[in-house]
N, C-alpha and C positions, 0 to 999 in steps of 0.2 A: 154807290154801285159795288165797291169792293166789299163793304160790310154785308150787303145782300148776298153776294156770291159766297162769302165765307160761311154765312149762316146756312144757305142751301146746301153747300158742300158738306158741312158738318152733319146735317140731317141725312143727306144721301149716304155718307159714310156709316152713320149709326144703323140705318136700315140695311145697308149692304152687309155690315158685320153680323147682324142677326141672320140674314139669309145665308151667309157663308157658314155659320155654325150649323144650320140645318143641313147644308150640303155635306159638311164634315161628318155629321152623325150618319147620314145616308151612306157615305163612302165607307165608314167603319163597318156598318151593317153588311154592305156588299163584300167587303174584305173578308169577313167571317164566313159569308155564304160561299166563298171560294173553296172552303173545305168540302162542301157538299157537291159543288159543281166546278170542276177544273176550268170549264169554259169561262166562268166569271173571272177567275184569276188571270187566265190568258188574255182575255179582253182588256182588263184593267192594265195589265203590264204592257200590252201592245199599245194601248192608247197613251200611256205615260211615255213610252219610248218614242212614239210618233209625235208627241207634243200636242195631242188633241184631247187630253183628259181634263176633268174639271179644274185641277190645280193649274194647268197651263192657261186655261180660259180666264181664271181669276187673276193670274199674273198679268196676262195681256190687258184685262180690264183695268187693273191697278195702274199699269204704266200709261194707258191711254187717258185715264182720269187725271193722273198727275200732269200730263202734257196739256190736257184741256184746261185745267185749273191755271197753270202757268200762262197759257195763251190768253185766257180771259183776263188774268191779272195785268199782263202787258198791254192788252187792248184798253183796259180801263185806265191804266197809267197814261197812255197816249191820249185818250179822250180828255182826261183831266188836265193834262199839261200842254197839249198841242192845239186844242180847240177851245176858243174863248166862248163864254156864255152867249155873246152876241152872235157868233158864227154858228152856234148850235141850234139855230131856229130855221124852220122851213120858210125861207124868204124868197125863194125863186122857184121856177119850174124848169124841168128838162123834159122835153117832148110831152108836155102836159102833166107830168107827175111832179108833186111837191119835191123840192130838193133843198139840201143844206150843204154847207161847206164840207168838202171832202179833203182828207189829208193826202199828201203825196205818196206815191208808190214806195219811195225810199224808206218811209217809216215802217213798212212791213218787212223789210229785208232781214231784220234781226229777230223776228218772231220765231219761237220754237217750232220745229218741224218734227212730227211724230215719227219715231223709228223704233220699232219693237226690237228688244234685245232678248232673244230666247234664252232661257236658263240652260245650264249645262246638263248633260245626261245624268250626272251624279245627283243633281237636284231632283230630277224626275224619279230616279230610283228611290231616293230618300223619301219623297212625298208618297210613295206607294210601297214602302218597305214590307208591310204585312202581306200585300199581294205577291210580291216577289218571293218572300219566305214560304208562303203557302204553296206557291207554284213549284218551288224547288222541292218542298216536302212531298207534294203529290208526284212529281217526276221521280223522286227517289223511291217512293212506294211502288210505282209502276216498274221501274228498273229492277227493283228487288224481286218483284213478282216474276218478271221475265228471267232473271238470273236463277231463281229457285225452280222455275219450270223447265229451264233448258236441259238439265240432265234427263228429264223424262221424255224429251222429244226424240223421235226416231232419228237415227244417224243420217239418213238420206233426206232429211227435211220433212215437211208436212206431207 
């Protein structure tokens, strides 16, 4: 059981790594597109700060997969060491359904419980550095434009 879980997890990780590289290429392209459209940069920066950008999703999936793998490993350990081969057969029925020996509730008390640990804001900013730099650059150009135009504005306002 454990070997099968290890093999399927490795296959999953290999395919996921390929998919994540595709996501990274797409994110780089969108980051450069932020030069053309400030909306793209604002959107990416906002999602990063809110914790809903692709980097946060990938982080969440990684933590969830690590917890799932640990949980399955522990369940496999319990099955191998707590249930004998004789007891691992459907030898009785409960309410008409085939049944086999169940292990007690206490065996599940020590199993891992998933709890997402959100990365720090600095991690989010670092993961979208290009977007934040381009956003600051665009903001600087806009501020410079207003500063240059201000002497030409009428004294009483618009």
